C-alpha positions in Angstrom: 54.9 111.0 87.9 57.8 108.6 87.6 59.1 107.1 90.8 62.8 106.2 90.9 64.7 104.3 93.5 68.3 105.2 93.5 71.0 102.9 95.1 73.9 105.4 95.2 77.6 104.6 94.7 78.4 105.8 98.2 77.0 107.4 101.5 74.6 109.8 99.8 74.5 112.3 102.7 77.8 111.7 104.5 80.2 112.1 101.7 82.4 115.3 102.1 81.1 116.8 98.9 78.4 116.1 96.2 79.1 113.4 93.9 77.5 112.6 90.6 74.4 111.1 92.0 73.7 114.1 94.2 74.3 116.4 91.4 71.9 114.6 88.9 69.1 113.3 91.3 68.8 116.4 93.4 67.9 118.3 90.0 65.8 115.3 88.8 63.7 115.3 91.8 61.7 118.3 90.8 58.3 117.4 92.0 56.8 117.5 88.5 58.0 114.5 86.4 60.1 112.5 89.0 60.0 111.5 92.5 63.3 110.1 93.7 63.8 107.7 96.5 67.3 106.8 97.6 68.8 104.4 100.0 71.3 105.6 102.7 74.5 103.7 103.3 75.9 104.9 106.5 79.8 105.0 105.8 80.7 108.4 107.5 79.9 109.5 111.0 77.5 112.2 110.2 75.5 113.8 107.3 77.4 116.6 105.6 75.0 117.1 102.6 71.3 118.3 102.4 68.8 116.5 100.2 65.2 116.9 98.7 65.0 113.1 98.0 63.0 110.6 100.0 65.7 108.8 102.0 65.3 105.2 103.2 67.9 104.4 105.8 69.2 100.8 105.6 69.3 98.9 108.7 72.6 97.0 109.1 75.6 96.3 111.4 78.1 99.1 111.6 81.8 98.6 111.1 84.8 100.8 110.9 86.0 98.9 107.7 84.3 99.9 104.4 84.6 96.5 102.7 83.4 94.7 106.0 80.3 97.0 106.1 79.2 96.1 102.6 79.9 92.3 102.9 78.3 91.9 106.3 75.1 93.7 105.2 74.9 92.7 101.6 71.9 90.3 101.7 70.1 92.5 104.3 70.6 95.6 102.1 69.4 93.8 98.9 66.3 92.5 100.7 65.5 96.0 102.0 65.9 97.5 98.6 63.4 95.1 97.1 61.0 95.8 100.0 61.2 99.6 99.3 60.7 99.1 95.5 57.4 97.2 96.4 56.1 99.5 99.1 56.9 102.8 97.2 55.5 101.5 93.8 58.8 102.2 92.1 58.8 102.4 88.3 62.5 102.3 87.7 65.5 101.3 89.8 68.9 103.0 89.3 71.7 100.9 90.8 75.2 102.1 91.4 77.4 100.3 93.8 78.7 96.7 93.9 77.9 94.5 96.7 74.2 95.3 97.3 73.4 95.6 93.5 75.1 92.1 93.0 72.9 90.5 95.7 69.9 92.4 94.2 70.6 91.2 90.8 70.8 87.6 92.1 67.5 87.9 93.9 66.0 89.2 90.6 66.9 86.0 88.9 64.8 84.1 91.5 62.0 86.5 91.8 61.7 89.4 89.5 60.0 92.6 90.5 59.4 93.3 86.8 60.8 96.8 87.4 63.4 98.1 84.8 66.9 98.4 86.2 69.5 101.0 85.1 73.0 100.5 86.3 74.9 103.8 86.5 78.7 103.3 86.2 80.6 106.5 87.4 84.0 104.8 87.9 85.5 101.3 87.8 84.1 99.7 91.0 86.4 96.6 91.1 89.6 98.5 91.9 87.7 101.1 93.9 86.4 98.3 96.3 89.5 96.3 96.3 91.7 99.4 96.9 90.0 100.0 100.3 91.4 96.6 101.4 94.6 96.0 99.7 97.1 97.6 97.4 95.5 97.0 94.0 98.9 95.9 92.6 99.4 93.2 95.3 98.5 89.5 94.8 95.4 89.9 97.0 94.5 93.3 95.4 94.5 91.6 91.8 92.6 88.6 93.1 89.8 90.7 94.6 89.8 93.0 91.6 89.1 90.2 89.2 86.5 88.7 91.6 84.6 92.1 91.7 85.1 92.5 88.0 83.2 89.2 87.4 80.3 90.6 89.7 80.3 93.8 87.9 80.0 92.3 84.5 77.2 90.0 85.7 75.2 92.9 86.9 75.7 95.0 83.7 74.7 92.1 81.5 71.5 91.7 83.4 70.5 95.4 83.7 68.0 96.9 81.3 70.5 99.7 80.4 73.9 100.9 81.5 74.8 104.5 81.8 78.4 105.6 82.0 80.4 108.8 83.0 83.3 108.3 80.6 83.9 107.0 77.1 86.4 104.4 78.5 83.6 103.1 80.8 81.2 102.9 77.9 83.6 100.8 76.0 84.2 98.6 79.1 80.4 98.2 79.5 79.9 97.2 75.9 82.8 94.7 76.0 81.2 93.3 79.2 78.0 92.4 77.2 75.7 95.1 78.4 72.3 95.1 76.5 72.5 98.9 76.0 74.9 101.6 77.0 74.4 105.4 77.2 77.2 107.9 77.9 76.0 110.6 80.4 79.1 112.7 81.3 79.9 114.4 84.4 79.5 118.2 84.6 79.9 121.4 86.6 77.4 123.1 88.8 75.9 126.5 88.5 78.5 128.1 91.0 81.2 127.5 88.4 79.4 129.2 85.6 80.8 132.6 86.6 84.4 133.6 86.9 85.7 134.2 90.5 88.5 136.4 91.6 91.3 134.5 93.4 93.3 137.7 94.4 92.0 137.6 98.1 92.6 133.9 98.5 96.2 134.2 97.4 96.7 137.0 99.8 95.1 135.1 102.6 97.3 132.1 101.9 100.5 134.2 101.6 101.2 133.7 97.9 103.2 136.4 96.1 102.4 137.6 92.7 105.4 135.8 91.1 104.5 132.5 92.7 103.2 129.7 90.4 100.5 128.0 92.5 100.1 124.4 91.5 96.9 123.1 92.8 95.0 119.7 93.4 91.5 119.8 94.6 89.7 116.6 95.7 90.0 113.3 97.6 93.6 112.2 98.3 93.4 108.6 97.7 95.1 105.6 96.3 94.1 106.1 92.7 96.5 109.1 92.5 100.1 109.4 91.6 101.0 112.3 93.9 104.6 111.2 94.1 105.4 112.1 90.4 103.5 115.5 90.9 105.6 116.3 94.1 108.8 115.3 92.4 107.9 117.4 89.5 107.2 120.5 91.7 110.5 119.9 93.5 112.4 119.5 90.2 110.8 122.8 89.0 111.8 124.6 92.2 115.5 123.4 91.7 115.3 125.0 88.3 114.6 128.3 90.0 110.8 128.3 89.3 108.8 129.9 92.3 106.3 127.0 92.4 104.1 126.5 95.4 101.7 123.5 96.0 98.1 123.9 97.2 96.3 120.8 98.1 92.5 121.1 99.0 91.0 117.9 100.3 91.9 114.8 102.6 91.5 111.2 102.7 88.3 109.2 102.4 89.1 105.7 103.8 92.7 104.7 103.3 96.1 105.8 104.6 97.3 107.1 101.3 97.3 110.7 102.5 99.9 109.8 105.1 102.2 108.5 102.4 101.7 111.8 100.5 102.7 113.7 103.6 105.9 111.7 103.9 106.7 112.3 100.2 106.3 116.0 100.8 108.9 115.9 103.5 111.2 113.7 101.4 111.1 116.3 98.6 111.6 119.1 101.0 108.4 120.7 99.9 107.0 121.3 103.4 107.6 125.1 103.5 106.1 125.6 100.0 103.1 123.3 100.6 99.7 124.4 101.8 97.3 121.4 102.6 93.8 122.3 103.5 90.8 120.2 104.5 87.8 119.8 102.2 86.0 123.1 101.7 82.4 123.6 101.1 81.5 122.7 97.5 80.1 126.3 96.7 83.6 127.7 97.7 85.5 125.4 95.3 85.5 127.8 92.4 87.1 130.5 94.6 90.0 128.2 95.5 90.3 127.3 91.8 90.5 130.9 91.0 93.5 131.3 93.2 95.5 128.7 91.3 97.8 129.2 88.4 97.2 125.7 87.2 95.0 122.7 88.3 96.4 119.3 88.3 94.8 115.8 87.9 97.7 113.4 88.9 95.9 110.0 88.4 97.8 106.8 88.4 97.3 105.4 85.0 98.2 101.9 86.2 95.2 101.9 88.5 92.0 101.1 86.6 89.9 103.4 88.9 91.9 106.3 87.6 92.2 105.0 84.1 88.4 104.8 83.6 87.7 108.0 85.3 85.8 110.9 84.2 87.2 113.5 86.5 84.6 116.6 86.6 87.5 118.5 88.2 88.9 118.8 84.8 85.8 121.0 83.8 85.8 122.8 87.1 89.4 123.9 86.6 88.7 125.0 83.1 85.5 126.8 84.1 87.7 129.3 85.9 90.1 129.6 82.9 92.8 127.7 84.7 95.3 125.4 82.7 94.8 121.7 83.5 97.7 119.4 83.8 96.6 115.7 83.8 98.1 112.3 83.3 97.1 110.5 80.1 94.1 108.7 81.2 91.6 108.2 78.2 89.3 111.0 79.2 92.4 113.5 79.2 93.6 112.1 75.8 90.0 112.5 74.3 90.2 116.1 75.5 93.8 116.8 74.4 92.8 120.0 72.7 92.2 121.5 76.0 94.3 119.6 78.5 98.0 119.3 79.0 99.2 115.7 79.5 102.2 114.7 81.7 103.4 111.4 83.0 106.9 111.9 84.6 108.4 114.3 87.2 110.4 115.9 84.2 107.1 116.3 82.3 105.6 118.2 85.2 108.6 120.4 85.6 108.9 121.2 81.8 105.1 122.1 81.6 105.3 124.2 84.7 108.1 126.2 83.3 106.1 126.8 80.0 103.2 127.9 82.2 105.2 130.4 84.0 106.3 131.8 80.6 102.7 131.9 79.5 103.2 129.5 76.5 100.7 130.3 73.8 99.9 126.7 73.0 98.8 126.1 76.6 96.7 129.4 76.6 95.0 128.2 73.6 94.1 124.9 75.1 92.7 126.6 78.2 90.6 128.9 76.0 89.1 125.9 74.2 88.6 124.1 77.6 86.8 127.1 79.1 84.4 127.1 76.1 83.7 123.4 76.5 83.3 123.6 80.2 80.4 126.0 79.9 78.6 123.3 77.9 79.4 120.5 80.3 76.9 121.2 83.1 75.1 119.0 85.6 71.8 120.5 84.4 72.6 119.0 80.9 73.6 115.8 82.5 70.3 115.7 84.3 68.2 116.2 81.2 70.0 113.4 79.5 69.4 111.0 82.5 65.7 112.0 82.6 65.4 111.3 78.8 67.2 107.9 79.2 64.8 106.8 82.0 61.8 107.9 80.1 62.9 106.0 77.1 63.5 102.9 79.3 60.0 103.1 80.6 58.6 103.6 77.2 60.2 100.4 76.0 58.8 98.5 78.9 55.3 99.8 78.0 55.8 98.5 74.4 57.0 95.1 75.6 54.1 94.7 78.1 51.5 95.3 75.4 
């Protein structure tokens, strides 16, 4: 039995929907080969997700501000993580976060636990962290991003191995000097592997058959460029396309969603926009099935978006829905199944083509659907398990 300690990227139980670590480590914790322990950061008011993992609640001072929470508790959290690793006879530690792993890595320099450390990189943490405090394009935002980037590179250089969610993050980790890097992509869960009928949802939300329902499902946060999408929908409507906008999801920590609401008013899209809260993860395929197109309107100038590996790409495609995405590297590397856009005019032109059932877009969607069925969390879990076993095998060889 291999005992794993996971330090997740966020609040493991309080996040509104399952993230990469929930998807992989719930499957990994099968009671046969792996026993997974995880620390709990209390960032949200109450648990929303269930778990089979052995959870260790970290003591620490609570605060409304995300950055303050991590900074105030950084040393205490790192100390507790080391204590858990000793008490539970942990074989391998998987770090994924910034503040606590940085302090943990510094402590390892002084007194090593002699336990292999895998650093999992699901997104670009420096702007993710800085963006919760400042506009990442501001002077302070850039300053903190650079500082966090130095910390992240330090962690990766000292980890036994770095795992990444996207090809762009793989290149970043290699350039940062990581000893070894393995790309383990995001995927889709079992509930997305069957096609759902979106007719009932469309009727429930009041959409007509001729409406082109443009959807975005996910967190509404600062790494998005929702304004270009909204302007594109407004432009398409002025060209007499019956485009309707469906947003499923809300804010996490910042006020970006309030800006989106204001832009909707400015573009006179209030009457043709339906904005819902987060829905249960198992219901997401039904909402996707009700769309005519799924969008990923990431801000390509924001590194969090630039380095991202949005699994919503595969979730949309799993329901045979065309995907319109801004040209982040992950979209460009899958250009055979994704439509890329950048400007409001791009959105309007592609939406018009979609309404006409353009053959090239239909072919992209078909290829994407076939790809999506092979991009599962089950496969990602097997890849992660093999990686952890390989890390421990290497340690055994070195210890001989």
